[in-house]
C-alpha positions as CSV (number, residue, x, y, z in Angstrom):
1,X,20.7,24.3,0.3
2,X,19.6,20.8,-0.5
3,X,15.9,20.3,0.0
4,X,15.0,18.0,2.8
5,X,13.0,14.8,2.1
6,X,12.4,13.7,5.7
7,X,8.9,12.6,6.6
8,X,7.3,10.2,9.0
9,X,4.9,7.3,8.8
10,X,2.8,6.0,11.8
11,X,5.0,8.3,14.0
12,X,8.2,6.6,12.7
13,X,10.7,9.1,11.4
14,X,11.9,8.3,7.8
15,X,14.6,9.7,5.6
16,X,12.1,10.2,2.7
17,X,8.6,9.1,1.5
18,X,9.6,6.2,-0.8
19,X,8.9,2.8,0.8
20,X,9.1,-0.7,-0.6
21,X,5.6,-2.2,-0.6
22,X,4.6,-5.8,0.2
23,X,5.6,-8.2,-2.6
24,X,8.1,-10.8,-3.7
25,X,11.1,-8.6,-2.9
26,X,10.3,-9.0,0.7
27,X,10.2,-12.8,0.9
28,X,13.9,-13.3,1.2
29,X,16.3,-11.8,3.7
30,X,18.9,-11.0,1.1
31,X,16.4,-8.7,-0.6
32,X,15.9,-6.7,2.6
33,X,19.6,-5.8,2.5
34,X,19.4,-5.0,-1.2
35,X,16.4,-2.7,-0.7
36,X,18.2,-0.9,2.1
37,X,21.3,-0.5,0.0
38,X,19.1,0.9,-2.8
39,X,17.8,3.6,-0.5
40,X,14.2,2.8,0.4
41,X,13.1,4.5,3.6
42,X,11.3,1.4,5.1
43,X,10.2,-2.0,4.0
44,X,6.7,-3.4,4.2
45,X,6.9,-7.2,4.3
46,X,4.8,-9.6,2.2
47,X,1.5,-10.3,3.7
48,X,0.8,-13.3,5.8
49,X,-2.9,-14.4,5.2
50,X,-5.4,-15.3,7.9
51,X,-5.7,-18.7,6.2
52,X,-2.0,-19.3,6.9
53,X,-2.4,-18.4,10.5
54,X,-5.6,-20.4,11.1
55,X,-4.3,-23.5,9.3
56,X,-1.0,-23.6,11.1
57,X,0.8,-25.9,11.7
58,X,-1.0,-27.5,8.7
59,X,-0.2,-24.6,6.3
60,X,0.3,-25.4,2.6
61,X,3.9,-25.8,1.5
62,X,3.6,-23.2,-1.2
63,X,1.8,-19.9,-0.7
64,X,-1.0,-20.2,-3.3
65,X,-1.6,-16.4,-3.5
66,X,2.1,-15.6,-3.6
67,X,2.7,-12.0,-4.6
68,X,-1.0,-11.0,-4.7
69,X,-1.2,-8.8,-1.6
70,X,-0.2,-5.4,-2.9
71,X,0.7,-5.6,-6.6
72,X,0.2,-7.6,-9.8
73,X,3.0,-8.8,-12.0
74,X,3.8,-11.2,-14.7
75,X,5.2,-14.4,-13.2
76,X,8.5,-13.9,-15.1
77,X,9.3,-11.0,-12.7
78,X,8.5,-13.0,-9.6
79,X,11.5,-14.6,-7.7
80,X,11.1,-18.3,-6.9
81,X,10.2,-19.2,-3.4
82,X,12.2,-22.4,-3.6
83,X,12.1,-24.1,-0.3
84,X,11.1,-21.2,1.8
85,X,8.3,-22.0,4.3
86,X,5.2,-19.9,4.3
87,X,3.7,-20.4,7.8
88,X,3.6,-18.1,10.8
89,X,6.8,-19.4,12.4
90,X,8.8,-18.7,9.2
91,X,7.3,-15.3,9.0
92,X,8.2,-14.4,12.6
93,X,11.7,-15.7,12.0
94,X,12.1,-13.5,8.9
95,X,11.0,-10.4,11.0
96,X,13.7,-11.2,13.6
97,X,16.4,-11.8,11.0
98,X,15.4,-8.7,9.0
99,X,15.6,-6.5,12.1
100,X,19.2,-7.7,12.7
101,X,20.1,-7.3,9.0
102,X,18.9,-3.8,8.2
103,X,18.7,-0.5,10.1
104,X,15.6,0.9,8.3
105,X,12.1,0.2,9.7
106,X,10.5,-3.2,8.9
107,X,6.7,-3.2,8.8
108,X,4.9,-6.6,9.0
109,X,1.7,-7.2,7.1
110,X,-1.4,-9.4,7.7
111,X,-4.1,-10.0,5.1
112,X,-7.7,-10.9,5.6
113,X,-11.0,-9.8,7.1
114,X,-11.9,-12.0,10.1
115,X,-10.5,-11.7,13.6
116,X,-9.6,-15.3,14.2
117,X,-6.3,-15.7,16.0
118,X,-5.0,-12.4,14.7
119,X,-4.9,-10.6,18.0
120,X,-2.4,-13.1,19.4
121,X,-0.4,-13.3,16.2
122,X,-0.2,-9.5,16.0
123,X,1.4,-9.6,19.5
124,X,3.9,-12.2,18.3
125,X,4.8,-10.0,15.3
126,X,5.4,-7.1,17.8
127,X,7.6,-9.4,19.9
128,X,9.6,-10.5,16.9
129,X,10.7,-6.9,16.4
130,X,8.5,-5.4,13.7
131,X,8.4,-1.6,13.8
132,X,4.7,-1.5,12.8
133,X,1.9,-3.7,11.4
134,X,-0.1,-3.2,8.2
135,X,-3.5,-4.8,8.1
136,X,-4.6,-5.5,4.6
137,X,-8.4,-5.8,4.4
138,X,-8.5,-7.9,1.2
139,X,-12.0,-9.4,0.7
140,X,-14.3,-10.1,-2.2
141,X,-17.9,-9.9,-0.9
142,X,-19.8,-12.6,-2.8
143,X,-22.6,-13.5,-0.4
144,X,-25.8,-11.8,-1.7
145,X,-27.4,-12.2,1.8
146,X,-24.7,-10.1,3.6
147,X,-25.3,-6.3,3.3
148,X,-22.4,-3.9,2.9
149,X,-23.1,-2.3,6.3
150,X,-22.6,-5.7,8.0
151,X,-19.3,-6.2,6.2
152,X,-18.0,-2.8,7.0
153,X,-18.9,-3.2,10.6
154,X,-17.0,-6.5,10.6
155,X,-13.9,-4.7,9.2
156,X,-14.0,-2.1,11.9
157,X,-14.3,-4.8,14.6
158,X,-11.2,-6.6,13.1
159,X,-9.2,-3.4,13.3
160,X,-10.3,-2.7,16.8
161,X,-9.6,-6.3,17.8
162,X,-6.1,-6.3,16.3
163,X,-5.2,-2.9,17.7
164,X,-6.1,-3.6,21.3
165,X,-3.0,-3.9,23.4
166,X,-0.7,-3.6,20.4
167,X,2.3,-1.3,21.3
168,X,3.5,-0.8,17.7
169,X,1.5,1.4,15.4
170,X,-1.2,-0.1,13.1
171,X,-1.9,0.9,9.5
172,X,-5.0,-0.3,7.6
173,X,-4.9,-0.9,3.8
174,X,-8.3,0.0,2.5
175,X,-10.4,-1.4,-0.3
176,X,-11.4,1.1,-3.1
177,X,-14.9,-0.4,-3.1
178,X,-16.1,0.7,0.3
179,X,-19.5,2.4,0.0
180,X,-18.5,5.5,2.1
181,X,-14.7,5.6,2.1
182,X,-14.5,8.9,4.1
183,X,-16.7,7.6,6.8
184,X,-14.9,4.2,7.0
185,X,-11.6,6.0,7.2
186,X,-12.8,7.8,10.2
187,X,-14.1,4.6,11.7
188,X,-10.8,2.8,11.2
189,X,-9.0,5.7,12.8
190,X,-11.3,5.6,15.8
191,X,-10.8,1.8,16.0
192,X,-7.0,2.2,16.4
193,X,-5.5,2.7,12.9
194,X,-2.6,5.2,13.1
195,X,-2.4,5.2,9.3
196,X,-4.4,4.4,6.2
197,X,-2.9,2.9,3.0
198,X,-4.9,3.6,-0.2
199,X,-5.6,1.1,-1.9
200,X,-5.2,-2.6,-2.0
201,X,-5.3,-3.9,-5.6
202,X,-8.0,-6.5,-6.6
203,X,-6.7,-9.0,-9.0
204,X,-9.2,-10.2,-11.5
205,X,-9.2,-13.7,-13.0
206,X,-9.4,-14.3,-16.7
207,X,-10.9,-17.0,-18.9
208,X,-8.6,-19.2,-21.0
209,X,-10.6,-19.9,-24.2
210,X,-8.3,-22.7,-25.3
211,X,-8.6,-24.8,-22.2
212,X,-11.9,-23.4,-20.9
213,X,-10.5,-22.7,-17.5
214,X,-10.4,-19.7,-15.2
215,X,-6.8,-18.4,-14.9
216,X,-5.2,-15.9,-12.6
217,X,-3.6,-13.0,-14.6
218,X,-1.3,-10.8,-12.7
219,X,-0.2,-7.5,-14.3
220,X,2.0,-4.7,-13.3
221,X,0.5,-1.6,-11.9
222,X,0.6,1.5,-14.1
223,X,0.9,5.2,-13.2
224,X,-2.7,5.8,-14.2
225,X,-3.8,3.6,-11.2
226,X,-2.6,6.3,-8.8
227,X,-5.4,8.7,-9.7
228,X,-8.0,6.9,-7.5
229,X,-5.9,6.9,-4.3
230,X,-4.7,10.4,-5.1
231,X,-8.2,11.6,-5.2
232,X,-9.2,10.0,-1.9
233,X,-6.0,11.1,-0.1
234,X,-6.8,14.7,-1.2
235,X,-10.3,14.3,0.2
236,X,-9.2,12.6,3.5
237,X,-6.3,14.9,4.3
238,X,-7.1,17.1,7.3
239,X,-10.4,15.3,7.9
240,X,-9.3,12.0,9.4
241,X,-6.9,11.6,12.3
242,X,-4.5,9.2,10.6
243,X,-1.4,9.3,8.4
244,X,-2.1,8.6,4.7
245,X,-0.1,6.6,2.2
246,X,-0.5,5.8,-1.5
247,X,0.5,2.4,-2.7
248,X,-1.2,2.0,-6.1
249,X,0.5,3.1,-9.3
250,X,3.5,4.9,-7.8
251,X,6.3,4.7,-10.4
252,X,8.1,8.1,-10.7
253,X,9.3,11.1,-8.7
254,X,6.3,13.0,-10.2
255,X,4.0,10.4,-8.7
256,X,5.6,10.8,-5.3
257,X,5.4,14.6,-5.4
258,X,1.7,14.5,-6.5
259,X,0.9,12.1,-3.6
260,X,2.5,14.5,-1.1
261,X,0.7,17.5,-2.5
262,X,-2.5,15.6,-2.1
263,X,-1.7,14.9,1.6
264,X,0.2,11.6,1.7
265,X,3.0,11.1,4.2
266,X,4.6,8.3,2.2
267,X,4.3,6.3,-1.0
268,X,4.9,2.6,-1.5
269,X,6.1,0.8,-4.7
270,X,7.0,-2.6,-6.0
271,X,6.1,-2.9,-9.7
272,X,8.5,-0.1,-10.7
273,X,11.4,-1.8,-8.9
274,X,10.6,-5.1,-10.4
275,X,10.4,-3.7,-13.9
276,X,13.4,-1.3,-13.8
277,X,15.6,-2.4,-10.9
278,X,16.3,-1.2,-7.5
279,X,18.4,1.7,-8.9
280,X,15.2,3.5,-9.6
281,X,15.0,4.5,-5.9
282,X,18.0,6.7,-6.1
283,X,16.9,8.2,-9.4
284,X,13.5,9.1,-8.0
285,X,15.1,10.7,-4.9
286,X,17.4,12.7,-7.1
287,X,14.5,13.9,-9.3
288,X,12.6,14.9,-6.2
289,X,15.5,17.0,-5.0
290,X,15.8,18.6,-8.4
291,X,12.1,19.5,-8.5
292,X,12.0,20.9,-5.0
293,X,15.1,23.0,-5.6
294,X,13.8,24.3,-8.9
295,X,10.5,25.3,-7.3
296,X,12.1,26.9,-4.3
297,X,10.9,24.4,-1.6
298,X,13.1,23.7,1.4
299,X,11.4,20.4,2.2
300,X,8.6,17.9,1.3
301,X,6.9,19.0,4.5
302,X,6.1,22.3,2.8
303,X,4.2,20.5,0.1
304,X,2.1,18.1,2.1
305,X,-1.6,18.7,1.6
306,X,-1.1,21.9,-0.4
307,X,-3.5,20.6,-3.1
308,X,-5.8,18.6,-0.8
309,X,-9.4,19.4,-0.7
310,X,-8.9,20.8,2.8
311,X,-6.3,23.4,1.9
312,X,-6.6,24.2,-1.8
313,X,-10.2,25.4,-1.8
314,X,-10.8,23.3,-4.8
315,X,-13.3,21.0,-3.2
316,X,-15.3,20.5,-6.4
317,X,-12.2,19.3,-8.2
318,X,-12.4,16.0,-6.2
319,X,-16.1,15.6,-6.3
320,X,-18.9,15.4,-8.9
321,X,-17.9,18.6,-10.6
322,X,-14.7,16.8,-11.7
323,X,-16.7,14.2,-13.4
324,X,-18.6,16.8,-15.4
325,X,-15.5,18.7,-16.2
326,X,-13.7,15.6,-17.4
327,X,-16.6,14.7,-19.8
328,X,-16.4,18.2,-21.2
329,X,-12.6,18.3,-21.4
330,X,-12.3,16.9,-25.0
331,X,-12.6,19.4,-27.7
332,X,-12.8,19.2,-31.5
333,X,-9.2,19.1,-32.9
334,X,-8.0,16.9,-30.1
335,X,-6.1,13.9,-31.5
336,X,-8.3,10.8,-31.7
337,X,-6.6,7.6,-32.7
338,X,-8.5,4.6,-33.9
339,X,-6.6,1.4,-34.0
340,X,-7.3,-0.8,-37.0
């Protein structure tokens, strides 16, 4: 019997746990069709920022943070926007067109941290046909006079404001820098989040020594980045009333399986598809089928949360004891390479 990969996200049934995350592939309608043909279970659209909403109809012609919502990537990989608009009307039109073009779920995305006109625009996203909404709380807190408690209270208020009256399910993409992630996850769930996405990636500027300027430097994610969200999904599973997703550093079938074992309902990827092509989706699904069959599992549902803190009994593995064990894990004789 072929192992079953079916899962769900935000109450939406899905064929399997591999989704396309927000990024340049979801800027153009043709790519929605390509992603569906490649086999992704659902598509998360590129994020529309609060700045774009509040500035409309005076939005800038070119989205200045294009591609920065959920992955980093060298510009050589990024498709050109050409003459595509970037404002709210264009975004709503793309949702409507995408829903007519593909049969898989289409999840819209908003990025920012203040309420503004989001509540109304969230309703418009719903009316345009989006199956769900992902709220990306991307913010760099630079004001020394604003305490973390005030910021986190603001985030919860934004989630509550957007979720009120919204008929489609809401997911919240979390920052990895919250002071108490488990508490905040519970607060977001209470405020109306049906799912939590771990984590949004923060893109760091670099300094150009030749021109003495600050430059954006976008880089692809790596599989190693998945360890942080993997840890927190394992901690949160069974303790927060929300579905869980991992979106950082998912590249292989092994990454997807690890995420499910930790407690994730779905995984989201972009960098792997940009690097190695959309054919990677089918390869990943085939490898998952092979692993499940080899291990004697009938479905991914049997795996979910098996190695979470809640179910595995290995609570210390995800807390301070893991830090101490990691420091002690190197032994004499281990290969140590020094680059010259």
